[in-house]
N, C-alpha and C positions, 0 to 999 in steps of 0.2 A: 336630450339636453342636459340631466345630471350628469352621464357619461363626459359629454365633453365640459361640461365644470370640471370633476377631476384629472380628465389629462392634462388641462389646462392649468391648474392648480400644481400638479404633479411635477411639469415643468418649471413653474414657475417657483415655487417652492425650492427647486436645485437650484434655482438662480442667487436665494438669498442665502445656502449651505443649509436648508432643511435637508432630511434625509430620512429614510424606514427606519435606519436603525434604532435609534433611540424615540420612544411614545412622544417626547416632549422636548422641543428646544427650546432654550431661554436666552435671553439677548437682552440689551438695554438700546433705548433710544432718549435723545436730550433735544431739549430745543436748540435755538438759533444760540443763544449765550449761553446755553451748558446753565442756565440757574433752575431747571427742571430736569429732572431724570427717571425714564419710566423704565418698570418690570415690564417681558414682557416673554410671555410662553406661546409658543404654537404647537399644536400637536402633528403628527407626522404624516395626516392624512388632509390637513390644512383645513378643516372643517370649522374651527373655532379657535382663537386666541386667550389668553387671561392677560390684559390688561391692568396693570397696578392692583390685579386681585379681584379684578370683575371679567364676565365670561362675555367674551362679543362672537356672534355667529358669522360663519362666511355668508356676504350678501352677495359676491359678483365677486370675478373676476376674468381677468383675460391679457394675454399675451400683445404686450404693443405693437401698431404696426409700423411705430420708429423704433427709437433703443430701448424705450421704456416698458415696463409691463405693470400692472395694479392688481392692488387686492383689497376688497374691501371686505371691512369685519362691523357689523352694528348688534348695539346691545339692547335689552328689555326698556333701555329707559333712552330709547333713541341714540344714544351715542355711538361715534361713529369715529375707526380708525381706518384711514386710507394709506397704504405704501403705493409709493411706487419704487421701481427698482430696476436695475441693470446689471450687467456683468463688474461693475464696479462700488454700484452705491446702492443705499438704501434710504431711501427719506421715506417720512412719515407727518400725516397732517391730522390734526384731531378738531371733530368736530362735537360739542356737547349738548345740539339737540338738532342731528341730521333731517330726520323726518319734516319737522314745520320750518326749520331755516336753515337752509342751504350755505348761507353766508355765517352762522353761526361757529365756524371754527377759531378757536381759540389761541393754536398754537403750532407749529410745526420745526422740523428738526430733522436729523439724521441719525440713524441708526449701526450700531456696532454688530456686526456679524457674529454669528455663532462658532 
């Protein structure tokens, strides 16, 4: 099961521009009205991200059956960042308390690829 996640994640990360050349790739994400910008770093194996200084671990990833693929990262405080991406675009949703309230997302927007 873990091998499947790593294969899916390796393919997925190549879609958002992350490669194994560097240990960490950094990029930014902004909400739809650009009032908030977030610093995001992802390790080359896709096991975790650093979202505004907080480490979130990979929870799940899958290649979409349609044009979109997804990766979900969750922190110790139940914070979740979900990425949706394809060849042209990377979107994000931020959830403040994903384990207890699936409707707790407080913002969404787009990301600039590295």
